[in-house]
ROVEXRO-131661 format. One record per residue (C-alpha): residue in three letters; x, y, z. Coordinates in nm, 2 decimals, padded with zeros to 4 digits, always signed. Example, Ala and Ser with C-alpha at 12.3 -4.5 7.8 and 13.67 -1.06 7.14 Angstrom:
["ALA"; [+01.23; -00.45; +00.78]];
["SER"; [+01.37; -00.11; +00.71]];
//
This chain:
["MET"; [+00.00; +00.00; +00.00]];
["ALA"; [+00.13; +00.35; -00.09]];
["ALA"; [+00.09; +00.49; +00.26]];
["SER"; [+00.22; +00.19; +00.45]];
["GLY"; [+00.56; +00.34; +00.49]];
["ALA"; [+00.43; +00.65; +00.66]];
["VAL"; [+00.23; +00.49; +00.93]];
["GLU"; [+00.37; +00.54; +01.27]];
["PRO"; [+00.44; +00.22; +01.47]];
["GLY"; [+00.22; +00.13; +01.76]];
["PRO"; [-00.12; -00.01; +01.83]];
["PRO"; [-00.42; +00.14; +01.64]];
["GLY"; [-00.56; +00.29; +01.96]];
["ALA"; [-00.25; +00.52; +01.97]];
["ALA"; [-00.35; +00.69; +01.64]];
["VAL"; [-00.54; +01.02; +01.61]];
["ALA"; [-00.91; +00.95; +01.61]];
["PRO"; [-01.17; +01.18; +01.45]];
["SER"; [-01.35; +01.22; +01.78]];
["PRO"; [-01.20; +01.49; +02.00]];
["VAL"; [-01.25; +01.27; +02.31]];
["PRO"; [-01.05; +00.95; +02.29]];
["ALA"; [-01.26; +00.65; +02.35]];
["PRO"; [-01.14; +00.39; +02.60]];
["PRO"; [-00.96; +00.10; +02.44]];
["PRO"; [-01.18; -00.20; +02.38]];
["ALA"; [-01.15; -00.52; +02.57]];
["PRO"; [-00.92; -00.78; +02.41]];
["SER"; [-01.21; -01.02; +02.34]];
["HIS"; [-01.38; -00.74; +02.14]];
["LEU"; [-01.08; -00.62; +01.96]];
["PHE"; [-01.16; -00.83; +01.65]];
["ARG"; [-01.54; -00.82; +01.59]];
["PRO"; [-01.72; -01.02; +01.33]];
["ILE"; [-01.75; -00.83; +01.01]];
["SER"; [-02.11; -00.69; +00.98]];
["ALA"; [-02.27; -00.39; +00.81]];
["GLU"; [-02.52; -00.37; +01.10]];
["ASP"; [-02.26; -00.33; +01.37]];
["GLU"; [-02.26; +00.05; +01.43]];
["GLU"; [-01.99; +00.02; +01.71]];
["GLN"; [-01.74; -00.13; +01.46]];
["GLN"; [-01.57; +00.18; +01.33]];
["PRO"; [-01.23; +00.20; +01.16]];
["THR"; [-00.93; +00.38; +01.32]];
["GLU"; [-00.82; +00.68; +01.11]];
["ILE"; [-00.45; +00.78; +01.08]];
["GLU"; [-00.32; +01.08; +00.89]];
["SER"; [-00.04; +00.96; +00.67]];
["LEU"; [+00.17; +01.06; +00.37]];
["CYS"; [+00.04; +01.01; +00.01]];
["MET"; [+00.31; +00.86; -00.20]];
["ASN"; [+00.15; +01.00; -00.52]];
["CYS"; [+00.14; +01.38; -00.44]];
["TYR"; [+00.34; +01.37; -00.12]];
["ARG"; [+00.07; +01.55; +00.07]];
["ASN"; [-00.12; +01.42; +00.37]];
["GLY"; [-00.40; +01.17; +00.31]];
["MET"; [-00.60; +00.94; +00.54]];
["THR"; [-00.54; +00.57; +00.63]];
["ARG"; [-00.83; +00.37; +00.79]];
["LEU"; [-00.76; +00.05; +00.98]];
["LEU"; [-01.04; -00.20; +01.06]];
["LEU"; [-00.97; -00.50; +01.28]];
["THR"; [-01.24; -00.76; +01.20]];
["LYS"; [-01.30; -01.13; +01.20]];
["ILE"; [-01.41; -01.34; +00.91]];
["PRO"; [-01.68; -01.60; +01.01]];
["PHE"; [-01.54; -01.96; +01.02]];
["PHE"; [-01.19; -01.82; +00.94]];
["ARG"; [-00.97; -01.59; +01.16]];
["GLU"; [-00.89; -01.23; +01.24]];
["ILE"; [-00.76; -00.99; +00.97]];
["ILE"; [-00.66; -00.62; +00.94]];
["VAL"; [-00.83; -00.43; +00.66]];
["SER"; [-00.65; -00.10; +00.57]];
["SER"; [-00.76; +00.17; +00.32]];
["PHE"; [-00.58; +00.48; +00.21]];
["SER"; [-00.73; +00.78; +00.02]];
["CYS"; [-00.60; +01.12; -00.07]];
["GLU"; [-00.84; +01.41; -00.11]];
["HIS"; [-00.58; +01.62; -00.29]];
["CYS"; [-00.50; +01.39; -00.58]];
["GLY"; [-00.77; +01.13; -00.55]];
["TRP"; [-00.52; +00.84; -00.50]];
["ASN"; [-00.67; +00.55; -00.31]];
["ASN"; [-00.55; +00.20; -00.22]];
["THR"; [-00.68; -00.10; -00.01]];
["GLU"; [-00.50; -00.39; +00.15]];
["ILE"; [-00.56; -00.67; +00.40]];
["GLN"; [-00.32; -00.84; +00.63]];
["SER"; [-00.36; -01.15; +00.85]];
["ALA"; [-00.36; -01.07; +01.22]];
["GLY"; [-00.23; -01.41; +01.30]];
["ARG"; [+00.09; -01.59; +01.25]];
["ILE"; [+00.19; -01.80; +00.94]];
["GLN"; [+00.01; -02.13; +00.98]];
["ASP"; [+00.18; -02.46; +01.02]];
["GLN"; [+00.06; -02.58; +00.68]];
["GLY"; [-00.02; -02.42; +00.35]];
["VAL"; [-00.38; -02.42; +00.21]];
["ARG"; [-00.52; -02.47; -00.14]];
["TYR"; [-00.88; -02.37; -00.22]];
["THR"; [-01.03; -02.52; -00.53]];
["LEU"; [-01.37; -02.36; -00.61]];
["THR"; [-01.59; -02.48; -00.90]];
["VAL"; [-01.79; -02.17; -01.01]];
["ARG"; [-02.12; -02.29; -01.16]];
["ALA"; [-02.37; -02.00; -01.09]];
["LEU"; [-02.37; -01.62; -01.04]];
["GLU"; [-02.42; -01.68; -00.66]];
["ASP"; [-02.07; -01.83; -00.65]];
["MET"; [-01.93; -01.49; -00.78]];
["ASN"; [-02.05; -01.33; -00.45]];
["ARG"; [-01.84; -01.56; -00.22]];
["GLU"; [-01.61; -01.36; +00.01]];
["VAL"; [-01.24; -01.42; -00.06]];
["VAL"; [-00.94; -01.33; +00.16]];
["LYS"; [-00.63; -01.34; -00.06]];
["THR"; [-00.29; -01.26; +00.10]];
["ASP"; [+00.02; -01.14; -00.06]];
["SER"; [+00.17; -01.48; -00.07]];
["ALA"; [-00.13; -01.65; -00.25]];
["THR"; [-00.12; -01.76; -00.61]];
["THR"; [-00.45; -01.74; -00.81]];
["ARG"; [-00.51; -01.96; -01.10]];
["ILE"; [-00.80; -02.03; -01.35]];
["PRO"; [-00.69; -02.35; -01.54]];
["GLU"; [-00.96; -02.31; -01.81]];
["LEU"; [-00.79; -01.99; -01.93]];
["ASP"; [-00.44; -02.09; -01.84]];
["PHE"; [-00.44; -01.78; -01.63]];
["GLU"; [-00.23; -01.72; -01.32]];
["ILE"; [-00.16; -01.43; -01.08]];
["PRO"; [+00.18; -01.51; -00.91]];
["ALA"; [+00.24; -01.47; -00.54]];
["PHE"; [+00.36; -01.13; -00.42]];
["SER"; [+00.25; -00.96; -00.75]];
["GLN"; [-00.05; -00.81; -00.58]];
["LYS"; [-00.13; -00.68; -00.23]];
["GLY"; [-00.36; -00.88; -00.01]];
["ALA"; [-00.73; -00.81; -00.06]];
["LEU"; [-01.07; -00.88; +00.11]];
["THR"; [-01.30; -00.91; -00.19]];
["THR"; [-01.53; -01.16; -00.37]];
["VAL"; [-01.47; -01.40; -00.65]];
["GLU"; [-01.61; -01.13; -00.89]];
["GLY"; [-01.38; -00.88; -00.73]];
["LEU"; [-01.08; -01.10; -00.81]];
["VAL"; [-01.17; -01.12; -01.18]];
["THR"; [-01.25; -00.75; -01.19]];
["ARG"; [-00.91; -00.67; -01.04]];
["ALA"; [-00.74; -00.89; -01.29]];
["ILE"; [-00.92; -00.71; -01.58]];
["SER"; [-00.82; -00.37; -01.44]];
["GLY"; [-00.46; -00.48; -01.42]];
["LEU"; [-00.46; -00.59; -01.78]];
["GLU"; [-00.64; -00.28; -01.91]];
["GLN"; [-00.40; -00.04; -01.73]];
["ASP"; [-00.13; -00.03; -02.00]];
["GLN"; [-00.35; -00.11; -02.30]];
["PRO"; [-00.37; +00.25; -02.43]];
["ALA"; [+00.01; +00.27; -02.45]];
["ARG"; [+00.03; -00.07; -02.62]];
["ARG"; [-00.23; +00.04; -02.88]];
["ALA"; [-00.05; +00.37; -02.94]];
["ASN"; [+00.28; +00.18; -03.01]];
["LYS"; [+00.09; -00.07; -03.23]];
["ASP"; [+00.21; -00.35; -03.00]];
["ALA"; [+00.10; -00.69; -03.12]];
["THR"; [+00.03; -00.81; -02.77]];
["ALA"; [-00.24; -00.54; -02.73]];
["GLU"; [-00.49; -00.74; -02.95]];
["ARG"; [-00.42; -01.06; -02.77]];
["ILE"; [-00.47; -00.90; -02.43]];
["ASP"; [-00.80; -00.75; -02.55]];
["GLU"; [-00.91; -01.10; -02.65]];
["PHE"; [-00.81; -01.24; -02.31]];
["ILE"; [-01.00; -00.95; -02.14]];
["VAL"; [-01.32; -01.05; -02.32]];
["LYS"; [-01.28; -01.41; -02.19]];
["LEU"; [-01.24; -01.28; -01.83]];
["LYS"; [-01.55; -01.07; -01.87]];
["ASP"; [-01.74; -01.38; -01.98]];
["LEU"; [-01.63; -01.54; -01.66]];
["LYS"; [-01.82; -01.27; -01.46]];
["GLN"; [-02.14; -01.38; -01.64]];
["VAL"; [-02.07; -01.75; -01.57]];
["THR"; [-02.16; -01.85; -01.92]];
["SER"; [-01.99; -02.18; -01.85]];
["PRO"; [-01.85; -02.33; -01.53]];
["PHE"; [-01.48; -02.26; -01.44]];
["THR"; [-01.24; -02.34; -01.17]];
["LEU"; [-01.08; -02.09; -00.93]];
["ILE"; [-00.77; -02.21; -00.74]];
["ILE"; [-00.61; -02.00; -00.46]];
["ASP"; [-00.29; -02.16; -00.33]];
["ASP"; [-00.14; -01.99; -00.02]];
["PRO"; [+00.17; -02.14; +00.14]];
["SER"; [+00.12; -01.92; +00.45]];
["GLY"; [-00.22; -02.08; +00.51]];
["ASN"; [-00.39; -01.74; +00.57]];
["SER"; [-00.61; -01.71; +00.26]];
["PHE"; [-00.98; -01.80; +00.26]];
["VAL"; [-01.28; -01.87; +00.04]];
["GLU"; [-01.62; -01.85; +00.19]];
["ASN"; [-01.84; -02.15; +00.23]];
["PRO"; [-02.20; -02.01; +00.22]];
["HIS"; [-02.34; -02.34; +00.35]];
["ALA"; [-02.11; -02.35; +00.66]];
["PRO"; [-02.09; -02.54; +00.88]];
["GLN"; [-02.23; -02.79; +00.63]];
["LYS"; [-02.00; -02.93; +00.36]];
["ASP"; [-01.97; -02.73; +00.03]];
["ASP"; [-01.97; -02.97; -00.27]];
["ALA"; [-01.82; -02.69; -00.49]];
["LEU"; [-01.53; -02.61; -00.26]];
["VAL"; [-01.23; -02.84; -00.19]];
["ILE"; [-00.99; -02.74; +00.08]];
["THR"; [-00.65; -02.91; +00.09]];
["HIS"; [-00.38; -02.85; +00.35]];
["TYR"; [-00.02; -02.94; +00.27]];
["ASN"; [+00.33; -02.92; +00.40]];
["ARG"; [+00.54; -02.64; +00.25]];
["THR"; [+00.84; -02.71; +00.04]];
["ARG"; [+01.18; -02.56; +00.12]];
["GLN"; [+01.14; -02.31; -00.16]];
["GLN"; [+00.80; -02.20; -00.02]];
["GLU"; [+00.96; -02.16; +00.33]];
["GLU"; [+01.23; -01.94; +00.18]];
["MET"; [+00.97; -01.74; -00.01]];
["LEU"; [+00.78; -01.66; +00.31]];
["GLY"; [+01.10; -01.56; +00.48]];
["LEU"; [+01.10; -01.86; +00.72]];
["GLN"; [+01.44; -01.99; +00.81]];
["ALA"; [+01.43; -02.36; +00.75]];
["GLU"; [+01.52; -02.56; +01.06]];
["ALA"; [+01.84; -02.76; +01.02]];
["PRO"; [+01.77; -03.13; +01.05]];
["ALA"; [+01.83; -03.23; +01.41]];
["GLU"; [+02.15; -03.43; +01.46]];
["LYS"; [+02.07; -03.78; +01.57]];
["PRO"; [+02.21; -03.82; +01.91]];
["GLU"; [+02.47; -04.10; +01.94]];
["GLU"; [+02.33; -04.40; +02.12]];
["GLU"; [+02.52; -04.46; +02.44]];
["ASP"; [+02.65; -04.81; +02.48]];
["LEU"; [+02.56; -04.90; +02.83]];
["ARG"; [+02.70; -05.25; +02.81]];
["ASN"; [+03.05; -05.13; +02.91]];
["GLU"; [+02.93; -04.88; +03.18]];
["VAL"; [+02.83; -04.93; +03.54]];
["LEU"; [+02.56; -04.68; +03.63]];
["GLN"; [+02.53; -04.56; +03.99]];
["PHE"; [+02.24; -04.40; +04.17]];
["ASN"; [+02.17; -04.31; +04.53]];
["THR"; [+01.94; -04.52; +04.75]];
["ASN"; [+01.90; -04.63; +05.11]];
["CYS"; [+02.01; -04.95; +05.27]];
["PRO"; [+01.72; -05.19; +05.32]];
["GLU"; [+01.86; -05.30; +05.66]];
["CYS"; [+01.98; -04.98; +05.84]];
["ASN"; [+01.83; -04.72; +05.60]];
["ALA"; [+02.16; -04.54; +05.57]];
["PRO"; [+02.25; -04.37; +05.24]];
["ALA"; [+02.40; -04.62; +05.00]];
["GLN"; [+02.48; -04.66; +04.63]];
["THR"; [+02.33; -04.91; +04.39]];
["ASN"; [+02.53; -05.02; +04.09]];
["MET"; [+02.35; -05.12; +03.77]];
["LYS"; [+02.49; -05.29; +03.46]];
["LEU"; [+02.35; -05.42; +03.14]];
["VAL"; [+02.49; -05.77; +03.06]];
["GLN"; [+02.45; -05.98; +02.75]];
["ILE"; [+02.43; -06.35; +02.84]];
["PRO"; [+02.57; -06.57; +02.56]];
["HIS"; [+02.30; -06.77; +02.38]];
["PHE"; [+02.03; -06.60; +02.58]];
["LYS"; [+01.94; -06.23; +02.61]];
["GLU"; [+02.03; -05.91; +02.79]];
["VAL"; [+01.97; -05.87; +03.16]];
["ILE"; [+02.01; -05.59; +03.41]];
["ILE"; [+02.21; -05.66; +03.72]];
["MET"; [+02.18; -05.44; +04.03]];
["ALA"; [+02.39; -05.46; +04.34]];
["THR"; [+02.38; -05.26; +04.66]];
["ASN"; [+02.67; -05.25; +04.91]];
["CYS"; [+02.61; -05.06; +05.24]];
["GLU"; [+02.93; -04.92; +05.39]];
["ASN"; [+02.75; -04.85; +05.72]];
["CYS"; [+02.63; -05.20; +05.82]];
["GLY"; [+02.80; -05.41; +05.55]];
["HIS"; [+02.47; -05.54; +05.41]];
["ARG"; [+02.50; -05.65; +05.05]];
["THR"; [+02.22; -05.73; +04.80]];
["ASN"; [+02.21; -05.82; +04.43]];
["GLU"; [+01.92; -05.85; +04.20]];
["VAL"; [+01.87; -05.93; +03.83]];
["LYS"; [+01.60; -05.81; +03.60]];
["SER"; [+01.52; -05.94; +03.25]];
["GLY"; [+01.60; -05.69; +02.98]];
["GLY"; [+01.34; -05.83; +02.75]];
["ALA"; [+00.96; -05.89; +02.73]];
["VAL"; [+00.77; -06.19; +02.85]];
["GLU"; [+00.83; -06.48; +02.61]];
["ALA"; [+00.55; -06.64; +02.41]];
["LEU"; [+00.62; -06.97; +02.58]];
["GLY"; [+00.72; -07.08; +02.93]];
["THR"; [+01.06; -07.25; +02.99]];
["ARG"; [+01.13; -07.56; +03.20]];
["ILE"; [+01.50; -07.65; +03.24]];
["THR"; [+01.60; -07.99; +03.39]];
["LEU"; [+01.97; -08.05; +03.47]];
["HIS"; [+02.10; -08.39; +03.59]];
["ILE"; [+02.38; -08.30; +03.83]];
["THR"; [+02.65; -08.57; +03.79]];
["ASP"; [+02.98; -08.39; +03.83]];
["PRO"; [+03.12; -08.12; +04.07]];
["SER"; [+03.20; -07.91; +03.76]];
["ASP"; [+02.82; -07.86; +03.72]];
["MET"; [+02.84; -07.62; +04.01]];
["THR"; [+03.03; -07.36; +03.80]];
["ARG"; [+02.75; -07.33; +03.55]];
["ASP"; [+02.62; -06.97; +03.52]];
["LEU"; [+02.25; -06.94; +03.62]];
["LEU"; [+01.99; -06.67; +03.58]];
["LYS"; [+01.68; -06.71; +03.80]];
["SER"; [+01.41; -06.45; +03.73]];
["GLU"; [+01.15; -06.35; +03.99]];
["THR"; [+00.89; -06.56; +03.81]];
["CYS"; [+01.10; -06.88; +03.83]];
["SER"; [+01.04; -07.17; +04.07]];
["VAL"; [+01.30; -07.43; +04.16]];
["ALA"; [+01.26; -07.80; +04.24]];
["ILE"; [+01.49; -08.08; +04.36]];
["PRO"; [+01.29; -08.40; +04.35]];
["GLU"; [+01.55; -08.61; +04.54]];
["LEU"; [+01.52; -08.37; +04.84]];
["GLU"; [+01.14; -08.34; +04.79]];
["PHE"; [+01.21; -07.96; +04.78]];
["GLU"; [+01.04; -07.69; +04.59]];
["LEU"; [+01.10; -07.31; +04.59]];
["GLY"; [+00.82; -07.10; +04.47]];
["MET"; [+00.85; -06.80; +04.24]];
["ALA"; [+00.95; -06.46; +04.38]];
["VAL"; [+01.14; -06.63; +04.67]];
["LEU"; [+01.50; -06.52; +04.67]];
["GLY"; [+01.40; -06.27; +04.40]];
["GLY"; [+01.59; -06.25; +04.07]];
["LYS"; [+01.95; -06.37; +04.08]];
["PHE"; [+02.24; -06.40; +03.84]];
["THR"; [+02.49; -06.64; +04.00]];
["THR"; [+02.62; -06.99; +03.96]];
["LEU"; [+02.44; -07.32; +04.04]];
["GLU"; [+02.66; -07.35; +04.35]];
["GLY"; [+02.57; -07.00; +04.46]];
["LEU"; [+02.19; -07.06; +04.42]];
["LEU"; [+02.21; -07.39; +04.61]];
["LYS"; [+02.39; -07.23; +04.90]];
["ASP"; [+02.13; -06.95; +04.91]];
["ILE"; [+01.86; -07.21; +04.92]];
["ARG"; [+02.04; -07.40; +05.20]];
["GLU"; [+02.08; -07.08; +05.40]];
["LEU"; [+01.72; -06.98; +05.35]];
["VAL"; [+01.59; -07.32; +05.47]];
["THR"; [+01.82; -07.39; +05.76]];
["LYS"; [+01.82; -07.04; +05.90]];
["ASN"; [+01.45; -06.98; +05.88]];
["PRO"; [+01.35; -06.82; +06.22]];
["PHE"; [+01.03; -07.02; +06.22]];
["THR"; [+01.21; -07.35; +06.22]];
["LEU"; [+01.47; -07.26; +06.49]];
["GLY"; [+01.47; -07.18; +06.86]];
["ASP"; [+01.29; -07.33; +07.16]];
["SER"; [+00.96; -07.36; +06.98]];
["SER"; [+01.09; -07.60; +06.71]];
["SER"; [+01.02; -07.97; +06.75]];
["PRO"; [+01.30; -08.23; +06.76]];
["GLY"; [+01.17; -08.40; +06.44]];
["GLN"; [+01.17; -08.08; +06.25]];
["THR"; [+01.53; -08.00; +06.35]];
["GLU"; [+01.64; -08.35; +06.24]];
["LYS"; [+01.48; -08.30; +05.90]];
["LEU"; [+01.66; -07.96; +05.86]];
["GLN"; [+01.99; -08.12; +05.95]];
["GLU"; [+01.93; -08.40; +05.70]];
["PHE"; [+01.83; -08.15; +05.43]];
["SER"; [+02.15; -07.95; +05.49]];
["GLN"; [+02.37; -08.26; +05.47]];
["LYS"; [+02.22; -08.38; +05.14]];
["MET"; [+02.25; -08.03; +05.00]];
["ASP"; [+02.62; -08.02; +05.09]];
["GLN"; [+02.66; -08.36; +04.92]];
["ILE"; [+02.51; -08.23; +04.60]];
["ILE"; [+02.73; -07.92; +04.61]];
["GLU"; [+03.04; -08.13; +04.67]];
["GLY"; [+02.95; -08.37; +04.39]];
["ASN"; [+02.89; -08.67; +04.61]];
["MET"; [+02.52; -08.70; +04.53]];
["LYS"; [+02.35; -08.70; +04.20]];
["ALA"; [+02.03; -08.51; +04.17]];
["HIS"; [+01.79; -08.33; +03.93]];
["PHE"; [+01.77; -07.95; +03.94]];
["ILE"; [+01.46; -07.81; +03.78]];
["MET"; [+01.39; -07.45; +03.69]];
["ASP"; [+01.03; -07.37; +03.58]];
["ASP"; [+00.97; -07.01; +03.45]];
["PRO"; [+00.63; -06.94; +03.29]];
["ALA"; [+00.77; -06.60; +03.17]];
["GLY"; [+01.06; -06.78; +02.98]];
["ASN"; [+01.32; -06.54; +03.12]];
["SER"; [+01.54; -06.78; +03.32]];
["TYR"; [+01.86; -06.94; +03.20]];
["LEU"; [+02.11; -07.22; +03.28]];
["GLN"; [+02.44; -07.23; +03.11]];
["ASN"; [+02.50; -07.50; +02.85]];
["VAL"; [+02.87; -07.59; +02.87]];
["TYR"; [+02.85; -07.77; +02.54]];
["ALA"; [+02.70; -07.47; +02.35]];
["PRO"; [+02.62; -07.45; +02.07]];
["GLU"; [+02.58; -07.83; +02.08]];
["ASP"; [+02.31; -07.99; +02.29]];
["ASP"; [+02.40; -08.07; +02.65]];
["PRO"; [+02.34; -08.44; +02.72]];
["GLU"; [+02.27; -08.38; +03.09]];
["MET"; [+02.03; -08.08; +03.04]];
["LYS"; [+01.68; -08.07; +02.89]];
["VAL"; [+01.51; -07.75; +02.79]];
["GLU"; [+01.13; -07.76; +02.73]];
["ARG"; [+00.91; -07.49; +02.59]];
["TYR"; [+00.54; -07.51; +02.69]];
["LYS"; [+00.22; -07.31; +02.66]];
["ARG"; [+00.12; -07.13; +02.97]];
["THR"; [-00.21; -07.22; +03.15]];
["PHE"; [-00.48; -06.97; +03.22]];
["ASP"; [-00.37; -06.96; +03.59]];
["GLN"; [-00.01; -06.89; +03.50]];
["ASN"; [-00.11; -06.61; +03.27]];
["GLU"; [-00.33; -06.47; +03.55]];
["GLU"; [-00.04; -06.48; +03.79]];
["LEU"; [+00.18; -06.30; +03.54]];
["GLY"; [-00.10; -06.04; +03.48]];
["LEU"; [-00.12; -06.13; +03.11]];
["ASN"; [-00.49; -06.21; +03.09]];
["ASP"; [-00.59; -05.85; +03.14]];
["MET"; [-00.32; -05.71; +02.93]];
["LYS"; [-00.43; -05.58; +02.59]];
["THR"; [-00.15; -05.54; +02.34]];
["GLU"; [-00.35; -05.51; +02.01]];
["GLY"; [-00.63; -05.27; +01.92]];
["TYR"; [-00.60; -05.08; +02.25]];
["GLU"; [-00.60; -04.74; +02.05]];
["ALA"; [-00.97; -04.79; +01.96]];
["GLY"; [-01.06; -04.83; +02.33]];
["LEU"; [-00.88; -04.51; +02.42]];
["ALA"; [-01.03; -04.30; +02.15]];
["PRO"; [-01.36; -04.22; +02.32]];
["GLN"; [-01.18; -04.10; +02.63]];
["ARG"; [-00.97; -03.83; +02.45]];
//
């Protein structure tokens, strides 16, 4: 607009109004009022500004309004009473939208010519039937109608026609023929297509049937290209550098905690370990410097397996005691020769050797406070002593026995010293869990597929 360079910066309320008594500023919620000819309170703000045609003072009028089913815009109009120069322009009062927008309107009747149109500076206007295009930034933004867009295009083409005819320019005749075609569009002698493509997303074509769907109007939102971003003056964001993944397998992580025995501050060490021919596990160990209490725990680094695992080892040699062993929290242990069974969650998760687990079991049974002391019966004490002796014989290799690990979650492991060949003394079985086992693991109520549909009504 010609007078845009002479407008003083600042909010419209700071400009000189025609009334000698300045009105109080409107509330923010009423700053942008819906456009209406019946709203008498909706008056433009007038600003005296320089005319760029005769360099005398003219008048700029600003109107802050809201287009129904669209957004807020600023309509500005300049007129000079000295030379008669006038100009109009619209600007979006909002930011550049996240996506561009393309309006495709099929004009079939004269009523379609009266549709309101907001066309910003960055919008491109096309009429494919005439192979006609108005490039972006070749015209100022305008609040008009479909007929107004065609009339504006006709005026632009007719502006330099007298000079072309005087110079006997060959293009003058072709432009006259094209102007006749544009004038025919105003009469809608045949349907035509109007396309307004705005990368900023701030243009608009009225839907007279709103909020119902308009069959003649197609609205398409799209992601801008890099060239469109540059055209709008937006600095394209550099692609974020992919952070390097930390290899936690070679690091021991430490975090502060409290000792479970004396509640003194302590540190827990955590390490991710890959067990050969099995999977990754997380080992956590706590050592209290105050009371000397030490704990270690192991967690599976993977998901619950599709099948449960039952591992049966026939202990025949003292070297079997050195086999690595991973017992998860869901694993139960049985030794049929001792008529012994250890339920799941007892002793927690452990990553140790077979000898280490058998010693932990012996200590758990023989040092149970409910089986010791004056209240214990003589027969019970003898059974514990016999159990401890047999356990020592198994650990020393003097007694053959079967060691059974049953893990419904499939996350336990016993080393195969013959790997990758089969171990003749070890049997690994995969089995389908029962309903009760799934219930104990909490899998019956777990929904892993189609859960998005159940969450949709809650959003």
